[in-house]
N, C-alpha and C positions, 0 to 999 in steps of 0.2 A: 299342521297341516300333513308335514310330510311323515310323520309318524304312522298316519292313518291311510295313507294313499297307497293303493292296491299294486300289486305287481300285475301289468296288464295281464300277461299270459296267465298268473292264477287266477284272475277275477275272472275272465272269460270262461276257462274251465271250471270255475265251480259256477257257473250263471247255466252253463248247457248240461241239460240232465241226460243222465243215463248216456253220456259220450262214448262214440265208439272206439275212443283212444283214452289210456290211462293219462292222468295227468304229469305222472313223471316222465313220459314220451311227449306228451303234446306240448308243453312248457319249453323245453329245447328246440322242439321239431318248430315254435312260434317264434322264437328268437333267432334260430338260424335263417327262417324265410324273412326277419326283417332285416337281418344281417346281409342276404343275398341280393336286396333289393338295394342297399345302400351301396354295397359294391358295385352292383351292376351299375349305378348313378354315377359313381366315382370316375367310370373309362365309359364314356358316352359316344359311343359306336350304333350304328343302325341297329345290330343286333341286340346290343347289350340293352339300350333302352326299350326296345319292345318286349326282353325277357324282362325288365323290371317293369312295364306297363302290364304284362299277364300275370306276372308273381303278385303286383299290388292289387289286383282285380282280384283273385283269390283270398289275398290278405284281409281287404275289406269285407268279402263275404264272410269271412270267418270273425270280424270283428263286431260286423254288424248283427249277428246273430243274436245277441242279448236285446236289441229291439225289440225283434220279433219274439223272442221265447221268455222275455222276463222285463216287460219294458216298465215294471214298477222301481226298480234298480236304475233304470236309466233316466226317467222323468222324475221329478220332484211332485209336480202338478203337470197333466196333461195339456198340451203337448210342447209347450215353450219353454218349460223351466226344468233344463236339464241338471241331473246331480253331478258331482264331481266325475263320477265314473262316465256319465253321460258326455260330458265336456271332451271327456280324453276320446270317445269314439268320434265324435264329429270333428275332431282335430284330423282324425286319421282320414276322413273324407276329405277335407281340404288337402290334404300332404298327397294323397292318391289322385285328387283333380290337378296336383299341379306336376303328379309323373305323367298324368295321361297328356296335359299340355306339352310338356318337354318331348313325349313320343311325337306327337303329333308334329311339332315345330320340326324336328329332326328330321322326318320321314318326307314331310311336303318340302323343306328347303334343301335338302340334301345334304344337310350338315352331318357332320360324322359317319358318312356312308363308308363302310368298309369294303364294298364291293364296287369292283373298277367298272366305270362303266364309259361306253363309248358315245359321246352327244355329238350329234349329226347336226350341224348349222343347214338352216335351210334357207336357200337363196332367197332374197325377197323378189317379187317380181317387179321388173323395170316398167313404169309407166309412161 
């Protein structure tokens, strides 16, 4: 199976008909996008998790384009039997959901905020 597995960027570039960008440019840019998402997640601050979340939404838009453009290569039989490539695409959806969860947690709880904010304690009224 390893010898027949596609390189993700090449497979996605081959699916998109008449792409606006040449494969020799698309594949390295796609790899840089994956690398940037990973690096932003290695250093979790409020800003980097936001950047990773935004980049991952763009990433999933590109990786899910074969589902709309060529579903025959994504599903062996519609709609619940994905091919090997289809499993790869749905794995990416799960990873992006995890990134968005990390981003939501880090912003709601204040974990990793790199901006100093002064918290004011409200005095509770005496009863």
